[in-house]
N, CA, C and O atoms as a GROMACS GRO file, in nm:
protein
  592
    1MET      N    1   0.082  -0.119   0.000
    1MET     CA    2   0.000   0.000   0.000
    1MET      C    3   0.087   0.126   0.000
    1MET      O    4   0.058   0.222  -0.072
    2TYR      N    5   0.194   0.126   0.081
    2TYR     CA    6   0.278   0.245   0.088
    2TYR      C    7   0.344   0.276  -0.046
    2TYR      O    8   0.367   0.392  -0.079
    3ASN      N    9   0.374   0.173  -0.122
    3ASN     CA   10   0.438   0.194  -0.252
    3ASN      C   11   0.343   0.246  -0.358
    3ASN      O   12   0.386   0.284  -0.467
    4MET      N   13   0.214   0.249  -0.329
    4MET     CA   14   0.115   0.296  -0.425
    4MET      C   15   0.084   0.444  -0.408
    4MET      O   16   0.012   0.502  -0.490
    5VAL      N   17   0.136   0.507  -0.304
    5VAL     CA   18   0.101   0.646  -0.275
    5VAL      C   19   0.223   0.736  -0.291
    5VAL      O   20   0.337   0.689  -0.293
    6ASP      N   21   0.197   0.866  -0.302
    6ASP     CA   22   0.307   0.963  -0.313
    6ASP      C   23   0.371   0.991  -0.177
    6ASP      O   24   0.491   1.018  -0.170
    7CYS      N   25   0.292   0.985  -0.069
    7CYS     CA   26   0.345   1.010   0.064
    7CYS      C   27   0.246   0.956   0.166
    7CYS      O   28   0.131   0.925   0.134
    8THR      N   29   0.291   0.946   0.289
    8THR     CA   30   0.205   0.907   0.401
    8THR      C   31   0.195   1.027   0.494
    8THR      O   32   0.294   1.095   0.521
    9ILE      N   33   0.074   1.053   0.542
    9ILE     CA   34   0.049   1.171   0.625
    9ILE      C   35   0.011   1.129   0.766
    9ILE      O   36  -0.075   1.043   0.785
   10ASN      N   37   0.074   1.190   0.865
   10ASN     CA   38   0.034   1.174   1.004
   10ASN      C   39   0.042   1.312   1.068
   10ASN      O   40   0.150   1.361   1.101
   11ILE      N   41  -0.072   1.373   1.085
   11ILE     CA   42  -0.076   1.506   1.145
   11ILE      C   43  -0.148   1.501   1.280
   11ILE      O   44  -0.221   1.592   1.317
   12SER      N   45  -0.126   1.392   1.351
   12SER     CA   46  -0.183   1.373   1.484
   12SER      C   47  -0.138   1.486   1.576
   12SER      O   48  -0.027   1.537   1.562
   13ASP      N   49  -0.224   1.524   1.668
   13ASP     CA   50  -0.186   1.633   1.759
   13ASP      C   51  -0.114   1.582   1.883
   13ASP      O   52  -0.058   1.662   1.959
   14ALA      N   53  -0.113   1.451   1.906
   14ALA     CA   54  -0.050   1.398   2.027
   14ALA      C   55   0.009   1.260   1.998
   14ALA      O   56  -0.025   1.163   2.066
   15GLU      N   57   0.094   1.251   1.900
   15GLU     CA   58   0.150   1.123   1.858
   15GLU      C   59   0.272   1.088   1.940
   15GLU      O   60   0.364   1.168   1.954
   16GLY      N   61   0.272   0.967   1.993
   16GLY     CA   62   0.388   0.921   2.069
   16GLY      C   63   0.505   0.885   1.979
   16GLY      O   64   0.617   0.928   2.003
   17PHE      N   65   0.478   0.807   1.875
   17PHE     CA   66   0.586   0.769   1.784
   17PHE      C   67   0.541   0.766   1.639
   17PHE      O   68   0.599   0.836   1.556
   18GLY      N   69   0.441   0.688   1.605
   18GLY     CA   70   0.391   0.683   1.468
   18GLY      C   71   0.446   0.567   1.388
   18GLY      O   72   0.534   0.586   1.303
   19LEU      N   73   0.396   0.447   1.412
   19LEU     CA   74   0.445   0.330   1.340
   19LEU      C   75   0.413   0.334   1.191
   19LEU      O   76   0.492   0.287   1.109
   20ALA      N   77   0.298   0.390   1.155
   20ALA     CA   78   0.262   0.393   1.013
   20ALA      C   79   0.362   0.474   0.932
   20ALA      O   80   0.395   0.437   0.819
   21THR      N   81   0.410   0.584   0.987
   21THR     CA   82   0.508   0.664   0.914
   21THR      C   83   0.643   0.594   0.908
   21THR      O   84   0.715   0.606   0.809
   22LEU      N   85   0.678   0.520   1.013
   22LEU     CA   86   0.802   0.442   1.010
   22LEU      C   87   0.791   0.332   0.904
   22LEU      O   88   0.887   0.308   0.831
   23GLU      N   89   0.676   0.266   0.896
   23GLU     CA   90   0.654   0.165   0.794
   23GLU      C   91   0.664   0.228   0.654
   23GLU      O   92   0.724   0.170   0.564
   24SER      N   93   0.605   0.345   0.639
   24SER     CA   94   0.609   0.416   0.511
   24SER      C   95   0.753   0.443   0.469
   24SER      O   96   0.792   0.414   0.356
   25LEU      N   97   0.831   0.498   0.560
   25LEU     CA   98   0.971   0.526   0.529
   25LEU      C   99   1.047   0.399   0.496
   25LEU      O  100   1.132   0.398   0.407
   26SER      N  101   1.018   0.290   0.568
   26SER     CA  102   1.089   0.165   0.542
   26SER      C  103   1.057   0.111   0.402
   26SER      O  104   1.132   0.031   0.348
   27CYS      N  105   0.944   0.154   0.345
   27CYS     CA  106   0.907   0.116   0.208
   27CYS      C  107   0.958   0.217   0.105
   27CYS      O  108   0.937   0.198  -0.014
   28GLY      N  109   1.024   0.323   0.151
   28GLY     CA  110   1.076   0.423   0.059
   28GLY      C  111   0.975   0.528   0.019
   28GLY      O  112   0.990   0.594  -0.084
   29THR      N  113   0.870   0.546   0.101
   29THR     CA  114   0.768   0.646   0.073
   29THR      C  115   0.784   0.761   0.171
   29THR      O  116   0.781   0.738   0.292
   30PRO      N  117   0.801   0.884   0.123
   30PRO     CA  118   0.821   0.998   0.213
   30PRO      C  119   0.696   1.028   0.296
   30PRO      O  120   0.587   0.978   0.268
   31ILE      N  121   0.714   1.111   0.398
   31ILE     CA  122   0.606   1.139   0.492
   31ILE      C  123   0.584   1.290   0.508
   31ILE      O  124   0.673   1.371   0.486
   32ILE      N  125   0.462   1.324   0.547
   32ILE     CA  126   0.428   1.459   0.592
   32ILE      C  127   0.378   1.442   0.735
   32ILE      O  128   0.281   1.370   0.759
   33VAL      N  129   0.444   1.509   0.830
   33VAL     CA  130   0.410   1.487   0.970
   33VAL      C  131   0.411   1.618   1.049
   33VAL      O  132   0.475   1.716   1.012
   34ASN      N  133   0.339   1.614   1.158
   34ASN     CA  134   0.344   1.718   1.259
   34ASN      C  135   0.473   1.698   1.338
   34ASN      O  136   0.504   1.586   1.375
   35MET      N  137   0.547   1.804   1.363
   35MET     CA  138   0.673   1.793   1.437
   35MET      C  139   0.643   1.780   1.586
   35MET      O  140   0.665   1.872   1.664
   36THR      N  141   0.592   1.662   1.623
   36THR     CA  142   0.560   1.633   1.761
   36THR      C  143   0.602   1.489   1.791
   36THR      O  144   0.607   1.406   1.700
   37GLY      N  145   0.633   1.461   1.915
   37GLY     CA  146   0.668   1.325   1.955
   37GLY      C  147   0.777   1.264   1.869
   37GLY      O  148   0.870   1.332   1.827
   38GLY      N  149   0.764   1.134   1.845
   38GLY     CA  150   0.862   1.061   1.766
   38GLY      C  151   0.858   1.090   1.617
   38GLY      O  152   0.949   1.052   1.544
   39LEU      N  153   0.753   1.157   1.572
   39LEU     CA  154   0.743   1.190   1.429
   39LEU      C  155   0.858   1.280   1.386
   39LEU      O  156   0.909   1.268   1.275
   40GLN      N  157   0.899   1.371   1.474
   40GLN     CA  158   1.006   1.462   1.437
   40GLN      C  159   1.139   1.389   1.424
   40GLN      O  160   1.227   1.434   1.351
   41GLU      N  161   1.155   1.278   1.494
   41GLU     CA  162   1.277   1.198   1.482
   41GLU      C  163   1.277   1.117   1.353
   41GLU      O  164   1.383   1.083   1.300
   42GLN      N  165   1.158   1.087   1.303
   42GLN     CA  166   1.149   1.008   1.181
   42GLN      C  167   1.171   1.093   1.056
   42GLN      O  168   1.234   1.049   0.960
   43VAL      N  169   1.119   1.214   1.056
   43VAL     CA  170   1.121   1.296   0.935
   43VAL      C  171   1.257   1.362   0.909
   43VAL      O  172   1.284   1.406   0.797
   44THR      N  173   1.341   1.370   1.012
   44THR     CA  174   1.474   1.428   0.993
   44THR      C  175   1.573   1.366   1.090
   44THR      O  176   1.536   1.323   1.200
   45ASP      N  177   1.698   1.363   1.049
   45ASP     CA  178   1.804   1.320   1.139
   45ASP      C  179   1.882   1.440   1.192
   45ASP      O  180   1.989   1.426   1.252
   46GLY      N  181   1.827   1.558   1.169
   46GLY     CA  182   1.893   1.681   1.211
   46GLY      C  183   1.965   1.751   1.097
   46GLY      O  184   1.989   1.872   1.101
   47GLU      N  185   1.998   1.675   0.995
   47GLU     CA  186   2.064   1.732   0.877
   47GLU      C  187   1.980   1.709   0.751
   47GLU      O  188   1.960   1.800   0.671
   48ASN      N  189   1.933   1.586   0.735
   48ASN     CA  190   1.859   1.547   0.616
   48ASN      C  191   1.711   1.533   0.648
   48ASN      O  192   1.672   1.506   0.762
   49TRP      N  193   1.628   1.553   0.546
   49TRP     CA  194   1.484   1.539   0.560
   49TRP      C  195   1.436   1.422   0.478
   49TRP      O  196   1.488   1.395   0.369
   50PHE      N  197   1.335   1.350   0.531
   50PHE     CA  198   1.280   1.232   0.466
   50PHE      C  199   1.132   1.252   0.435
   50PHE      O  200   1.056   1.157   0.417
   51GLY      N  201   1.094   1.376   0.430
   51GLY     CA  202   0.957   1.417   0.404
   51GLY      C  203   0.944   1.563   0.444
   51GLY      O  204   1.041   1.638   0.439
   52ILE      N  205   0.825   1.601   0.482
   52ILE     CA  206   0.800   1.739   0.523
   52ILE      C  207   0.753   1.739   0.668
   52ILE      O  208   0.654   1.673   0.702
   53GLY      N  209   0.823   1.814   0.752
   53GLY     CA  210   0.784   1.829   0.892
   53GLY      C  211   0.718   1.963   0.912
   53GLY      O  212   0.772   2.067   0.874
   54LEU      N  213   0.600   1.962   0.970
   54LEU     CA  214   0.523   2.084   0.991
   54LEU      C  215   0.534   2.130   1.136
   54LEU      O  216   0.501   2.055   1.229
   55GLU      N  217   0.579   2.252   1.154
   55GLU     CA  218   0.588   2.308   1.289
   55GLU      C  219   0.447   2.340   1.339
   55GLU      O  220   0.367   2.398   1.266
   56PRO      N  221   0.416   2.303   1.462
   56PRO     CA  222   0.283   2.330   1.516
   56PRO      C  223   0.255   2.480   1.525
   56PRO      O  224   0.345   2.560   1.552
   57ALA      N  225   0.129   2.516   1.502
   57ALA     CA  226   0.086   2.655   1.518
   57ALA      C  227   0.056   2.686   1.664
   57ALA      O  228   0.066   2.801   1.707
   58SER      N  229   0.018   2.582   1.739
   58SER     CA  230  -0.004   2.599   1.883
   58SER      C  231   0.039   2.472   1.955
   58SER      O  232   0.029   2.362   1.901
   59LYS      N  233   0.087   2.490   2.077
   59LYS     CA  234   0.134   2.377   2.158
   59LYS      C  235   0.070   2.384   2.295
   59LYS      O  236   0.051   2.492   2.351
   60ALA      N  237   0.038   2.267   2.348
   60ALA     CA  238  -0.018   2.260   2.482
   60ALA      C  239   0.037   2.136   2.550
   60ALA      O  240   0.067   2.036   2.484
   61VAL      N  241   0.050   2.142   2.681
   61VAL     CA  242   0.087   2.026   2.760
   61VAL      C  243  -0.038   1.986   2.838
   61VAL      O  244  -0.092   2.065   2.915
   62ILE      N  245  -0.083   1.864   2.817
   62ILE     CA  246  -0.204   1.813   2.878
   62ILE      C  247  -0.165   1.702   2.974
   62ILE      O  248  -0.075   1.623   2.944
   63GLY      N  249  -0.232   1.693   3.088
   63GLY     CA  250  -0.201   1.588   3.183
   63GLY      C  251  -0.322   1.543   3.263
   63GLY      O  252  -0.425   1.610   3.266
   64SER      N  253  -0.306   1.429   3.327
   64SER     CA  254  -0.408   1.375   3.415
   64SER      C  255  -0.339   1.286   3.517
   64SER      O  256  -0.217   1.273   3.514
   65GLN      N  257  -0.414   1.225   3.606
   65GLN     CA  258  -0.352   1.136   3.703
   65GLN      C  259  -0.298   1.010   3.636
   65GLN      O  260  -0.196   0.956   3.677
   66ASP      N  261  -0.367   0.964   3.531
   66ASP     CA  262  -0.323   0.843   3.462
   66ASP      C  263  -0.205   0.870   3.369
   66ASP      O  264  -0.115   0.787   3.357
   67ILE      N  265  -0.206   0.985   3.304
   67ILE     CA  266  -0.099   1.021   3.210
   67ILE      C  267  -0.041   1.154   3.258
   67ILE      O  268  -0.106   1.258   3.245
   68PRO      N  269   0.081   1.152   3.313
   68PRO     CA  270   0.135   1.276   3.370
   68PRO      C  271   0.134   1.394   3.273
   68PRO      O  272   0.097   1.505   3.311
   69TYR      N  273   0.174   1.370   3.148
   69TYR     CA  274   0.165   1.478   3.049
   69TYR      C  275   0.184   1.421   2.910
   69TYR      O  276   0.246   1.317   2.891
   70ILE      N  277   0.130   1.491   2.814
   70ILE     CA  278   0.154   1.464   2.673
   70ILE      C  279   0.141   1.597   2.601
   70ILE      O  280   0.056   1.680   2.635
   71TYR      N  281   0.224   1.617   2.502
   71TYR     CA  282   0.216   1.739   2.424
   71TYR      C  283   0.106   1.725   2.320
   71TYR      O  284   0.094   1.622   2.254
   72GLU      N  285   0.026   1.827   2.306
   72GLU     CA  286  -0.073   1.834   2.199
   72GLU      C  287  -0.036   1.952   2.111
   72GLU      O  288  -0.046   2.067   2.152
   73ASP      N  289   0.007   1.921   1.991
   73ASP     CA  290   0.054   2.022   1.898
   73ASP      C  291  -0.039   2.027   1.778
   73ASP      O  292  -0.061   1.927   1.709
   74ARG      N  293  -0.094   2.144   1.754
   74ARG     CA  294  -0.191   2.159   1.645
   74ARG      C  295  -0.132   2.238   1.529
   74ARG      O  296  -0.050   2.328   1.547
   75LEU      N  297  -0.177   2.202   1.409
   75LEU     CA  298  -0.125   2.263   1.287
   75LEU      C  299  -0.215   2.373   1.234
   75LEU      O  300  -0.333   2.383   1.267
   76ASN      N  301  -0.154   2.456   1.151
   76ASN     CA  302  -0.227   2.557   1.076
   76ASN      C  303  -0.271   2.494   0.944
   76ASN      O  304  -0.191   2.430   0.877
   77LYS      N  305  -0.397   2.512   0.908
   77LYS     CA  306  -0.452   2.453   0.785
   77LYS      C  307  -0.372   2.493   0.662
   77LYS      O  308  -0.346   2.409   0.575
   78GLU      N  309  -0.333   2.619   0.653
   78GLU     CA  310  -0.259   2.666   0.536
   78GLU      C  311  -0.122   2.599   0.526
   78GLU      O  312  -0.077   2.568   0.416
   79ASP      N  313  -0.056   2.575   0.639
   79ASP     CA  314   0.073   2.506   0.638
   79ASP      C  315   0.058   2.364   0.584
   79ASP      O  316   0.141   2.315   0.508
   80PHE      N  317  -0.051   2.298   0.625
   80PHE     CA  318  -0.077   2.163   0.579
   80PHE      C  319  -0.102   2.160   0.428
   80PHE      O  320  -0.048   2.075   0.358
   81ILE      N  321  -0.183   2.250   0.381
   81ILE     CA  322  -0.213   2.257   0.237
   81ILE      C  323  -0.086   2.286   0.157
   81ILE      O  324  -0.064   2.230   0.050
   82GLU      N  325  -0.002   2.374   0.211
   82GLU     CA  326   0.125   2.405   0.144
   82GLU      C  327   0.215   2.282   0.136
   82GLU      O  328   0.280   2.258   0.034
   83ALA      N  329   0.218   2.204   0.245
   83ALA     CA  330   0.300   2.081   0.245
   83ALA      C  331   0.248   1.981   0.142
   83ALA      O  332   0.326   1.920   0.070
   84LEU      N  333   0.116   1.965   0.135
   84LEU     CA  334   0.057   1.875   0.035
   84LEU      C  335   0.093   1.921  -0.106
   84LEU      O  336   0.132   1.841  -0.191
   85THR      N  337   0.080   2.051  -0.129
   85THR     CA  338   0.110   2.106  -0.261
   85THR      C  339   0.257   2.085  -0.296
   85THR      O  340   0.289   2.045  -0.408
   86THR      N  341   0.345   2.111  -0.200
   86THR     CA  342   0.489   2.092  -0.222
   86THR      C  343   0.519   1.947  -0.258
   86THR      O  344   0.593   1.920  -0.353
   87MET      N  345   0.461   1.853  -0.183
   87MET     CA  346   0.487   1.711  -0.208
   87MET      C  347   0.433   1.670  -0.345
   87MET      O  348   0.500   1.597  -0.418
   88LEU      N  349   0.314   1.714  -0.379
   88LEU     CA  350   0.253   1.671  -0.505
   88LEU      C  351   0.314   1.739  -0.627
   88LEU      O  352   0.310   1.684  -0.737
   89GLU      N  353   0.371   1.859  -0.609
   89GLU     CA  354   0.437   1.927  -0.721
   89GLU      C  355   0.582   1.884  -0.738
   89GLU      O  356   0.646   1.918  -0.838
   90MET      N  357   0.634   1.811  -0.642
   90MET     CA  358   0.770   1.759  -0.650
   90MET      C  359   0.777   1.657  -0.764
   90MET      O  360   0.681   1.582  -0.786
   91SER      N  361   0.886   1.654  -0.833
   91SER     CA  362   0.898   1.555  -0.941
   91SER      C  363   0.900   1.415  -0.881
   91SER      O  364   0.938   1.396  -0.765
   92GLU      N  365   0.859   1.319  -0.960
   92GLU     CA  366   0.859   1.180  -0.912
   92GLU      C  367   1.000   1.137  -0.871
   92GLU      O  368   1.018   1.065  -0.773
   93LYS      N  369   1.098   1.183  -0.947
   93LYS     CA  370   1.238   1.150  -0.917
   93LYS      C  371   1.279   1.207  -0.781
   93LYS      O  372   1.344   1.138  -0.702
   94ASP      N  373   1.241   1.332  -0.753
   94ASP     CA  374   1.275   1.393  -0.624
   94ASP      C  375   1.203   1.326  -0.508
   94ASP      O  376   1.259   1.308  -0.400
   95ARG      N  377   1.075   1.287  -0.531
   95ARG     CA  378   0.999   1.217  -0.427
   95ARG      C  379   1.062   1.081  -0.398
   95ARG      O  380   1.070   1.039  -0.283
   96GLU      N  381   1.105   1.013  -0.503
   96GLU     CA  382   1.170   0.884  -0.486
   96GLU      C  383   1.302   0.898  -0.409
   96GLU      O  384   1.334   0.814  -0.325
   97ALA      N  385   1.378   1.004  -0.438
   97ALA     CA  386   1.504   1.028  -0.366
   97ALA      C  387   1.477   1.056  -0.219
   97ALA      O  388   1.550   1.008  -0.132
   98LEU      N  389   1.373   1.133  -0.191
   98LEU     CA  390   1.334   1.161  -0.053
   98LEU      C  391   1.296   1.031   0.018
   98LEU      O  392   1.337   1.007   0.132
   99GLY      N  393   1.217   0.949  -0.050
   99GLY     CA  394   1.176   0.820   0.007
   99GLY      C  395   1.292   0.726   0.028
   99GLY      O  396   1.298   0.657   0.130
  100GLN      N  397   1.385   0.723  -0.065
  100GLN     CA  398   1.502   0.636  -0.052
  100GLN      C  399   1.589   0.680   0.065
  100GLN      O  400   1.641   0.597   0.139
  101ALA      N  401   1.605   0.810   0.081
  101ALA     CA  402   1.681   0.861   0.196
  101ALA      C  403   1.612   0.821   0.327
  101ALA      O  404   1.678   0.786   0.424
  102GLY      N  405   1.479   0.826   0.328
  102GLY     CA  406   1.403   0.783   0.446
  102GLY      C  407   1.421   0.635   0.474
  102GLY      O  408   1.435   0.594   0.589
  103ARG      N  409   1.422   0.555   0.368
  103ARG     CA  410   1.443   0.411   0.385
  103ARG      C  411   1.581   0.383   0.446
  103ARG      O  412   1.593   0.300   0.536
  104GLU      N  413   1.682   0.452   0.398
  104GLU     CA  414   1.817   0.434   0.453
  104GLU      C  415   1.822   0.479   0.599
  104GLU      O  416   1.889   0.416   0.681
  105HIS      N  417   1.752   0.586   0.632
  105HIS     CA  418   1.744   0.635   0.770
  105HIS      C  419   1.683   0.527   0.861
  105HIS      O  420   1.734   0.501   0.969
  106VAL      N  421   1.575   0.466   0.816
  106VAL     CA  422   1.509   0.361   0.895
  106VAL      C  423   1.600   0.240   0.908
  106VAL      O  424   1.614   0.185   1.017
  107GLN      N  425   1.662   0.198   0.799
  107GLN     CA  426   1.750   0.081   0.804
  107GLN      C  427   1.870   0.105   0.897
  107GLN      O  428   1.916   0.013   0.964
  108LYS      N  429   1.919   0.226   0.901
  108LYS     CA  430   2.034   0.258   0.985
  108LYS      C  431   1.995   0.270   1.132
  108LYS      O  432   2.067   0.221   1.219
  109ASN      N  433   1.884   0.336   1.160
  109ASN     CA  434   1.851   0.371   1.298
  109ASN      C  435   1.746   0.285   1.366
  109ASN      O  436   1.734   0.288   1.488
  110TYR      N  437   1.670   0.208   1.290
  110TYR     CA  438   1.561   0.130   1.350
  110TYR      C  439   1.567  -0.018   1.311
  110TYR      O  440   1.464  -0.086   1.311
  111ASN      N  441   1.684  -0.066   1.278
  111ASN     CA  442   1.695  -0.206   1.237
  111ASN      C  443   1.694  -0.299   1.358
  111ASN      O  444   1.721  -0.256   1.470
  112PHE      N  445   1.663  -0.425   1.334
  112PHE     CA  446   1.648  -0.522   1.442
  112PHE      C  447   1.781  -0.551   1.510
  112PHE      O  448   1.783  -0.572   1.632
  113ASP      N  449   1.891  -0.554   1.437
  113ASP     CA  450   2.021  -0.581   1.498
  113ASP      C  451   2.057  -0.473   1.601
  113ASP      O  452   2.103  -0.504   1.711
  114THR      N  453   2.036  -0.346   1.564
  114THR     CA  454   2.063  -0.237   1.657
  114THR      C  455   1.970  -0.246   1.777
  114THR      O  456   2.013  -0.225   1.891
  115PHE      N  457   1.843  -0.277   1.753
  115PHE     CA  458   1.747  -0.293   1.862
  115PHE      C  459   1.794  -0.400   1.960
  115PHE      O  460   1.795  -0.377   2.081
  116CYS      N  461   1.834  -0.517   1.907
  116CYS     CA  462   1.878  -0.627   1.995
  116CYS      C  463   2.004  -0.590   2.072
  116CYS      O  464   2.025  -0.637   2.184
  117GLU      N  465   2.088  -0.508   2.013
  117GLU     CA  466   2.212  -0.466   2.078
  117GLU      C  467   2.186  -0.357   2.183
  117GLU      O  468   2.240  -0.363   2.293
  118LYS      N  469   2.105  -0.259   2.147
  118LYS     CA  470   2.087  -0.142   2.233
  118LYS      C  471   1.987  -0.163   2.346
  118LYS      O  472   2.006  -0.107   2.454
  119TRP      N  473   1.882  -0.242   2.324
  119TRP     CA  474   1.776  -0.257   2.424
  119TRP      C  475   1.831  -0.304   2.560
  119TRP      O  476   1.800  -0.242   2.661
  120PRO      N  477   1.911  -0.411   2.566
  120PRO     CA  478   1.966  -0.451   2.696
  120PRO      C  479   2.055  -0.343   2.758
  120PRO      O  480   2.054  -0.323   2.879
  121GLU      N  481   2.133  -0.273   2.674
  121GLU     CA  482   2.219  -0.166   2.724
  121GLU      C  483   2.136  -0.055   2.788
  121GLU      O  484   2.169  -0.006   2.896
  122ILE      N  485   2.030  -0.016   2.721
  122ILE     CA  486   1.943   0.092   2.772
  122ILE      C  487   1.880   0.050   2.904
  122ILE      O  488   1.880   0.127   3.000
  123LEU      N  489   1.826  -0.072   2.910
  123LEU     CA  490   1.761  -0.119   3.033
  123LEU      C  491   1.860  -0.132   3.149
  123LEU      O  492   1.829  -0.095   3.262
  124GLU      N  493   1.978  -0.184   3.121
  124GLU     CA  494   2.080  -0.196   3.226
  124GLU      C  495   2.125  -0.059   3.275
  124GLU      O  496   2.148  -0.041   3.395
  125ASP      N  497   2.137   0.037   3.184
  125ASP     CA  498   2.175   0.173   3.223
  125ASP      C  499   2.066   0.236   3.311
  125ASP      O  500   2.097   0.298   3.413
  126ILE      N  501   1.942   0.221   3.271
  126ILE     CA  502   1.831   0.275   3.352
  126ILE      C  503   1.831   0.211   3.490
  126ILE      O  504   1.815   0.280   3.591
  127HIS      N  505   1.849   0.080   3.495
  127HIS     CA  506   1.850   0.010   3.624
  127HIS      C  507   1.965   0.056   3.711
  127HIS      O  508   1.946   0.078   3.831
  128SER      N  509   2.084   0.072   3.654
  128SER     CA  510   2.199   0.112   3.735
  128SER      C  511   2.186   0.257   3.784
  128SER      O  512   2.232   0.289   3.893
  129ARG      N  513   2.126   0.344   3.702
  129ARG     CA  514   2.112   0.484   3.742
  129ARG      C  515   1.991   0.510   3.831
  129ARG      O  516   1.996   0.597   3.918
  130HIS      N  517   1.883   0.435   3.810
  130HIS     CA  518   1.758   0.467   3.878
  130HIS      C  519   1.704   0.357   3.967
  130HIS      O  520   1.604   0.378   4.036
  131GLY      N  521   1.767   0.239   3.970
  131GLY     CA  522   1.720   0.130   4.054
  131GLY      C  523   1.609   0.050   3.988
  131GLY      O  524   1.568   0.078   3.876
  132SER      N  525   1.562  -0.052   4.060
  132SER     CA  526   1.453  -0.134   4.010
  132SER      C  527   1.322  -0.083   4.068
  132SER      O  528   1.320   0.022   4.132
  133TRP      N  529   1.214  -0.155   4.046
  133TRP     CA  530   1.082  -0.109   4.090
  133TRP      C  531   1.081  -0.078   4.240
  133TRP      O  532   1.032   0.027   4.282
  134ASP      N  533   1.135  -0.168   4.320
  134ASP     CA  534   1.133  -0.149   4.466
  134ASP      C  535   1.241  -0.055   4.517
  134ASP      O  536   1.229  -0.003   4.628
  135SER      N  537   1.344  -0.031   4.440
  135SER     CA  538   1.455   0.052   4.488
  135SER      C  539   1.476   0.175   4.399
  135SER      O  540   1.588   0.223   4.384
  136ARG      N  541   1.368   0.226   4.342
  136ARG     CA  542   1.379   0.341   4.251
  136ARG      C  543   1.436   0.462   4.323
  136ARG      O  544   1.406   0.488   4.439
  137LYS      N  545   1.519   0.534   4.250
  137LYS     CA  546   1.578   0.657   4.302
  137LYS      C  547   1.502   0.776   4.247
  137LYS      O  548   1.441   0.769   4.141
  138ILE      N  549   1.507   0.886   4.320
  138ILE     CA  550   1.443   1.011   4.278
  138ILE      C  551   1.296   0.987   4.242
  138ILE      O  552   1.244   1.039   4.143
  139TYR      N  553   1.230   0.908   4.325
  139TYR     CA  554   1.090   0.877   4.302
  139TYR      C  555   1.019   0.880   4.437
  139TYR      O  556   1.060   0.812   4.531
  140LYS      N  557   0.915   0.957   4.446
  140LYS     CA  558   0.839   0.966   4.569
  140LYS      C  559   0.705   0.898   4.547
  140LYS      O  560   0.629   0.935   4.458
  141THR      N  561   0.676   0.799   4.629
  141THR     CA  562   0.549   0.729   4.615
  141THR      C  563   0.440   0.807   4.686
  141THR      O  564   0.463   0.877   4.785
  142TRP      N  565   0.322   0.793   4.635
  142TRP     CA  566   0.206   0.859   4.692
  142TRP      C  567   0.099   0.755   4.720
  142TRP      O  568   0.085   0.656   4.648
  143THR      N  569   0.026   0.777   4.826
  143THR     CA  570  -0.089   0.692   4.853
  143THR      C  571  -0.210   0.780   4.876
  143THR      O  572  -0.200   0.891   4.930
  144PHE      N  573  -0.324   0.729   4.834
  144PHE     CA  574  -0.449   0.799   4.857
  144PHE      C  575  -0.522   0.730   4.971
  144PHE      O  576  -0.545   0.609   4.968
  145GLU      N  577  -0.558   0.807   5.069
  145GLU     CA  578  -0.630   0.752   5.183
  145GLU      C  579  -0.758   0.830   5.205
  145GLU      O  580  -0.765   0.950   5.181
  146GLU      N  581  -0.856   0.758   5.249
  146GLU     CA  582  -0.984   0.822   5.276
  146GLU      C  583  -0.976   0.898   5.408
  146GLU      O  584  -0.929   0.844   5.508
  147VAL      N  585  -1.020   1.020   5.407
  147VAL     CA  586  -1.019   1.104   5.526
  147VAL      C  587  -1.160   1.104   5.580
  147VAL      O  588  -1.255   1.136   5.508
  148LYS      N  589  -1.175   1.069   5.706
  148LYS     CA  590  -1.309   1.063   5.766
  148LYS      C  591  -1.331   1.179   5.861
  148LYS      O  592  -1.438   1.191   5.920
   0.00000   0.00000   0.00000
């Protein structure tokens, strides 16, 4: 499906990561995304772009007891239309080059070998710096009690 389209769009206002856009890039299809959450890491490596990243027109931090916080970033309609126009007016060759660069980005940074190598390192580092569930550091537990 990704190979049948010119680009994949994810303009979610509160996206944690965005698997569909990662799948799109892995197929060599460029993306149009809101620069929020993990989408901003997918669309650029800081130097190169693998699609079009849209800066939010407004940003908010939302929270609750269940979810301490999440960013909600909303886009301007005109910015979105401009991104669509830019992508669709791009030559097929340029779109393919953008998609190929995205595919290489995914293969380099999100491959299974790197995952298998880094995941234990990350978990061991977190454990050594912050402790385990019962011995967590810099964490204050709270209890709710009924007041009569």
